[in-house]
C-alpha positions in Angstrom: 0.0 0.0 0.0 1.3 3.4 -1.0 1.7 5.8 2.0 -0.4 8.3 0.2 -3.4 5.9 0.4 -3.3 5.6 4.2 -5.2 8.8 4.9 -8.1 7.7 2.7 -8.3 4.4 4.6 -8.2 6.1 8.0 -10.8 8.7 7.0 -13.1 6.0 5.8 -12.8 4.3 9.2 -13.2 7.5 11.3 -16.5 6.5 12.8 -15.2 3.1 13.9 -12.0 4.5 15.3 -13.8 7.3 17.2 -16.4 4.8 18.6 -13.7 2.5 19.8 -11.8 5.3 21.5 -15.0 6.5 23.2 -15.8 2.9 24.4 -12.3 2.7 25.9 -12.9 6.0 27.8 -16.2 4.6 29.1 -14.3 1.7 30.7 -12.8 3.0 34.0 -9.3 1.6 34.2 -7.4 2.8 37.2 -4.1 1.1 37.6 -4.7 -2.5 38.8 -8.3 -2.4 37.5 -7.8 -2.8 33.8 -9.8 -6.1 33.3 -12.7 -4.4 31.6 -10.7 -2.4 29.1 -8.4 -5.4 28.5 -11.4 -7.4 27.4 -12.5 -4.6 25.1 -9.0 -4.3 23.6 -8.7 -8.1 23.0 -12.2 -8.3 21.4 -11.4 -5.4 19.0 -8.0 -6.9 18.0 -9.7 -10.2 17.3 -12.6 -8.5 15.4 -10.0 -6.7 13.2 -8.5 -10.0 12.3 -5.0 -9.7 13.7 -3.1 -13.0 13.3 -2.5 -13.6 17.0 -3.9 -12.0 20.2 -2.5 -13.0 23.5 -2.7 -11.9 27.2 0.4 -12.3 29.3 0.7 -12.9 33.1 0.6 -9.2 33.9 -2.6 -8.7 31.8 -0.9 -6.9 28.8 -2.8 -7.6 25.6 -0.5 -8.2 22.6 -1.7 -8.3 19.0 0.5 -9.5 16.1 0.2 -8.9 12.4 2.6 -11.3 10.8 4.9 -9.9 8.1 7.9 -10.8 6.1 11.6 -11.1 7.1 12.1 -7.4 7.9 12.7 -5.9 11.3 9.9 -6.3 13.9 8.1 -3.2 15.1 6.0 -2.8 18.2 3.4 -0.1 18.7 3.1 0.5 22.5 0.5 2.3 24.6 -1.0 1.8 28.1 -4.5 1.0 29.3 -4.4 2.4 32.8 -5.4 6.0 33.8 -5.1 8.3 36.8 -8.1 9.2 39.1 -10.4 11.7 37.5 -10.9 13.6 40.7 -14.1 15.6 41.4 -16.6 14.8 38.6 -18.2 18.2 39.3 -15.2 19.9 37.7 -15.8 18.2 34.4 -18.0 19.6 31.5 -19.0 16.0 30.8 -18.8 13.1 33.2 -15.2 11.8 33.2 -16.3 8.3 32.0 -19.0 9.3 29.6 -16.8 9.1 26.6 -18.7 12.1 25.1 -18.0 13.1 21.5 -18.8 16.8 21.2 -17.3 20.0 19.8 -14.9 17.9 17.6 -13.4 16.1 20.6 -13.6 12.9 22.6 -14.0 13.9 26.3 -13.0 11.9 29.4 -10.3 10.7 31.6 -7.8 8.8 29.5 -8.8 10.2 26.2 -5.4 11.8 25.7 -3.4 9.7 28.2 -3.4 7.1 26.7 -6.6 5.7 25.1 -6.4 7.8 21.9 -2.9 6.4 21.2 -4.2 2.9 22.0 -7.2 3.1 19.7 -5.2 4.6 16.8 -2.5 1.9 17.1 -4.9 -1.0 17.1 -6.8 0.4 14.2 -3.6 1.1 12.3 -2.8 -2.6 12.3 -6.4 -3.6 11.8 -6.8 -1.4 8.7 -3.6 -2.8 7.2 -5.0 -6.3 7.8 -8.3 -5.3 6.1 -6.4 -3.9 3.2 -4.6 -7.2 2.7 -1.2 -5.6 3.3 1.7 -8.0 4.2 4.0 -5.7 6.1 7.8 -6.1 5.5 8.3 -7.3 9.1 6.2 -8.5 12.0 4.1 -5.8 13.6 3.0 -5.9 17.3 0.6 -3.7 19.2 1.0 -3.9 23.0 -1.7 -2.6 25.3 0.1 -2.6 28.7 -1.0 -2.3 32.3 0.4 -0.4 35.2 2.2 2.5 33.4 1.0 5.1 35.8 2.6 3.6 39.0 5.8 1.9 38.1 5.5 0.3 34.7 4.6 -3.2 35.9 3.2 -4.2 32.5 6.2 -3.2 30.4 8.7 -4.5 32.9 7.1 -7.9 32.4 6.6 -7.4 28.6 10.3 -7.0 27.9 10.9 -10.4 29.5 9.3 -12.1 26.6 9.0 -9.6 23.8 11.9 -7.5 22.5 11.2 -6.2 19.0 13.8 -4.5 16.8 12.1 -1.1 17.3 9.2 0.4 19.4 6.9 3.3 18.8 5.9 4.6 22.2 2.4 6.1 22.1 2.0 9.0 24.4 0.5 12.5 23.6 2.7 14.6 21.4 0.3 16.4 19.1 1.3 13.9 16.4 4.9 15.1 16.3 7.8 12.8 16.9 9.7 12.4 20.2 13.3 11.1 20.4 13.5 10.6 24.1 13.0 11.9 27.6 14.9 12.2 30.9 14.6 9.4 33.4 13.3 9.6 37.0 14.8 8.3 40.2 12.9 8.7 43.4 15.3 8.9 46.3 14.2 8.7 49.9 16.7 10.3 52.3 16.4 10.0 56.0 18.6 11.8 58.5 18.8 10.2 61.9 19.5 12.4 65.0 18.4 12.0 68.6 15.0 12.9 70.0 14.5 15.1 73.0 11.9 17.4 74.6 11.7 20.7 72.7 12.3 22.6 76.0 15.8 21.1 76.3 17.1 21.1 72.7 20.7 20.7 73.9 19.9 17.1 74.9 18.9 16.2 71.3 20.4 16.1 67.9 17.9 17.8 65.7 18.1 16.4 62.1 16.1 19.4 60.7 19.1 21.6 60.6 21.2 19.1 58.8 18.4 18.5 56.3 18.1 22.2 55.7 21.8 22.5 54.9 21.7 19.5 52.6 18.7 20.8 50.7 20.3 24.3 50.3 23.5 22.7 49.0 21.5 20.5 46.6 19.7 23.6 45.3 23.1 25.2 44.5 24.9 22.1 43.2 25.9 21.9 39.5 23.9 19.2 37.7 24.6 17.1 34.7 23.8 19.0 31.5 22.4 17.9 28.1 21.9 20.3 25.2 18.8 18.5 24.0 17.2 17.0 27.1 18.0 19.7 29.6 19.8 19.5 32.9 19.3 17.0 35.6 16.9 18.3 38.2 16.5 17.3 41.8 13.3 18.5 43.5 12.4 17.8 47.2 8.7 16.9 47.3 7.5 15.0 50.4 8.9 15.7 53.9 7.9 14.1 57.2 9.3 13.2 60.6 8.9 10.3 63.0 6.8 12.3 65.5 3.3 13.6 65.7 3.8 15.9 68.8 4.9 19.5 68.1 6.9 19.7 71.4 9.3 16.9 70.6 12.5 17.1 68.6 12.3 14.3 66.0 14.8 11.5 65.9 14.5 11.3 62.1 13.4 13.6 59.2 12.8 12.2 55.7 12.6 13.9 52.3 11.7 12.4 48.9 13.8 13.7 46.0 12.3 13.6 42.5 15.5 13.2 40.5 15.0 13.7 36.7 18.2 12.5 35.1 19.7 13.5 31.8 20.7 10.7 29.4 24.0 9.1 30.5 23.6 9.7 34.2 23.0 6.4 36.1 21.3 5.8 39.4 24.7 5.0 40.9 26.1 8.4 39.8 23.1 10.2 41.1 23.4 8.4 44.4 27.1 9.3 44.6 26.2 13.0 44.1 23.8 12.8 47.0 26.3 11.1 49.2 28.9 13.7 48.4 26.6 16.6 49.4 25.6 14.8 52.6 29.2 14.3 53.5 29.8 18.1 53.1 26.8 19.2 55.1 26.2 16.7 57.9 27.3 17.5 61.4 28.6 14.8 63.9 26.1 12.4 65.3 23.7 12.8 62.3 23.5 9.6 60.3 22.2 9.5 56.7 20.2 6.7 55.0 19.5 6.7 51.2 17.2 4.4 49.4 15.2 4.2 46.2 11.5 4.4 46.7 9.6 1.1 45.9 6.2 -0.3 46.2 4.4 -3.5 45.8 2.0 -3.4 42.8 -0.6 -5.9 41.8 -2.1 -6.4 38.3 -5.7 -7.2 37.7 -4.5 -10.7 36.9 -3.2 -11.1 40.5 0.5 -10.8 39.5 2.4 -9.0 42.4 5.8 -7.5 42.2 7.8 -4.9 44.0 9.0 -2.2 41.7 11.6 0.4 42.3 10.9 4.0 41.2 13.9 4.2 39.0 13.1 4.7 35.3 15.9 5.2 32.9 15.8 7.7 30.1 15.3 6.8 26.5 17.0 8.6 23.6 17.8 8.1 20.0 20.3 10.2 18.0 18.8 13.0 15.9 20.6 11.6 12.8 19.6 8.0 13.5 18.4 6.5 10.1 15.3 5.0 11.8 14.3 8.4 13.2 14.8 10.1 9.9 12.8 7.4 8.2 10.0 7.8 10.7 10.0 11.6 10.2 9.9 11.2 6.4 7.1 8.6 6.5 4.8 10.6 8.8 5.4 13.8 6.9 4.6 12.1 3.7 1.5 10.5 5.1 0.1 13.6 6.8 1.1 16.0 4.1 3.0 18.5 6.2 6.4 18.7 8.0 6.7 16.8 11.3 9.1 18.2 13.9 11.2 16.0 16.2 11.3 17.1 19.9 11.8 15.5 23.4 9.2 14.8 26.1 9.5 16.6 29.5 7.9 13.6 31.3 9.0 10.0 31.3 7.3 7.0 29.7 7.6 3.2 29.6 10.0 3.8 26.8 12.7 3.8 29.5 12.1 0.2 30.3 12.3 -0.7 26.6 15.4 1.3 26.1 17.1 -0.3 29.1 16.9 -3.8 27.5 18.1 -2.6 24.1 14.9 -1.8 22.3 15.3 1.5 20.5 12.2 3.8 20.8 10.6 6.7 19.0 7.6 8.5 20.5 4.5 9.5 18.6 0.8 10.1 19.6 -2.3 12.2 19.3 -3.3 14.8 21.9 -1.9 17.8 23.7 0.4 16.7 26.6 -1.0 19.5 28.7 -4.4 17.7 28.6 -3.0 14.7 30.5 -4.2 14.2 34.1 -6.4 17.3 34.1 -10.2 17.9 34.4 -11.9 18.1 31.0 -9.3 16.0 29.3 -10.2 15.8 25.7 -8.8 14.6 22.4 -9.4 16.2 19.0 -11.1 13.7 16.7 -9.0 15.1 13.8 -5.8 14.2 15.6 -7.1 10.7 16.4 -7.7 10.0 12.7 -4.3 11.6 11.8 -2.5 9.5 14.4 -4.0 6.4 12.8 -2.5 7.4 9.5 0.8 8.1 11.2 1.0 4.8 12.9 0.2 3.0 9.6 2.9 4.9 7.9 5.4 4.1 10.7 4.4 0.4 10.6 5.1 0.1 6.9 8.2 2.2 6.7 10.1 1.1 9.8 9.6 -2.7 9.3 11.4 -2.5 6.0 14.8 -4.1 5.9 17.6 -1.6 6.5 20.0 -1.1 3.7 
């Protein structure tokens, strides 16, 4: 199929693609509760005639369109959403999946059900057109992206394609990476005492204050494209509930967004160095990576660390240039390449050697907010884009 014909196919299927996306929005799918949407996804993949549809132990739904001997490509998007909050703040109910004013409204429309609907239909429309892609094409609808990436962590244990297209909102422009994120928990241990006799205690608040001020002024790793590493204190708490007691310990969470090339070990070493410079005698520091136990709707339980690596691909990488050319040709206008300010499951793919490129419909500013909504025109355009990427990037490399 010529790339120029893809837009016609997608426009002809607009009603079906929009209806599917709206049905996905109507299925509440908080992390750990994706069973209903997973069933919808599986049924749609099967109805579209994909060659194989499977569900793995985590509950990820994976569709396969078999191709020739070219490189394998995976379209990747997540099924879970964040809480919609107070429904009274929404113009339409957050799970109504209302189609109005040229948009699909509801929690998850942008993050990430528009990407998911467009990806599934991209492969489905190629199947309906009788196209044999140059290489195997996968579409992976994963669980647990919003709190630790459980689905993709398990996915890469059994599926590692030659290239992945990460579906997250980008206004249908391309993304070549993002910074990673480490969540450090730093606890300073002192000695408790009654607040009326502070000389009897070792108040860790003062040491924590010096450390945070030093952190604020410390030079960070720089990257011309992805920006500097940032380290932001977020949560702070002590081991006491009484206001007249000097705490024995004070804890702070650091949201550390690392530039490409900076490892968790290097970040930890920076923290240790700053603590060594600022701690006074008798104050002991403890550093750990935040972790939590997560459970999929299938019952799979794992403890995941909040340490997501960046992903990045060089601006002159032939696959990125081919992607840019294919999408621009299919959409009929230039397509810029940028980077995401937030992190995605692409970090887990990159970490095991799967190169990634980002692309998806929707304004990133619409993610996680009231009145989240996705332009219908962008949804259809994204379907065209994913079809073009599937055909171009599964071709053998010269």
